Steps between C-alpha positions, in 0.01 A plus 500: 500500500678223309492167681812285518578165654527544878847500652597208724795476738665219297470684169639821653798311644572332164470834318740670744743209460496571125554870566800424723651275230446772239653762731806282567548430128479871424763583764733227374458626143315184389161673472368827368351801672177478296417159646572628848288810452210282391462404865421857609193716468492876506430696694725314741606598850847423634553562870788448743662678791640745245150616404220442253511527123194477280591389149243631257647382168667193354812713452516587869454134595773402254743756649442377856533134405812569291654665806421190709639271231819704469554513877460126545707420190788702651478278810520180294135402558402161361161408651264535796397222733163541671560433870136538597193639334135566561215580263193684620224501240316828549226440244454335160729751329777578751734331744793591721816293467748549783835325493842509658753444224863398517668670207798289393807560287644253251704326771192451717594768752225718638490860380208609716177369647209741445137449586277636227124518458351509152141592423402291198189594306343306217309659212467441126878544462560222755667518840714809563695635797361844585668551838849405618559565870839431656466434874713678759803303616 
């Protein structure tokens, strides 16, 4: 096993903040998909009320994220505001980050307000999201 620096709640929150900024930039067309995909590890599990998808390749992760980017771009997405969040450090290499986000358009209007849990793991490649779980509404 390769040892890494242990995860801490503050470092996970800062890392997710960077991910959210990268995601927003990608949706607005100010960022690139490669930088966004660098936040994900595969295999990755995506789960919601619609079901569960296990993404086994970088290509599959790219297709799912491109679909999310395209959907939010069509709605005029500009950024997400974290309304509340919680980090639960599971062990030195993994933590859960749960947040309710207010997704906003360019005029500041709210598009939606999902609650999402991310499982963040840290290995030699650095922190990566390996599970995205959208909570029921």
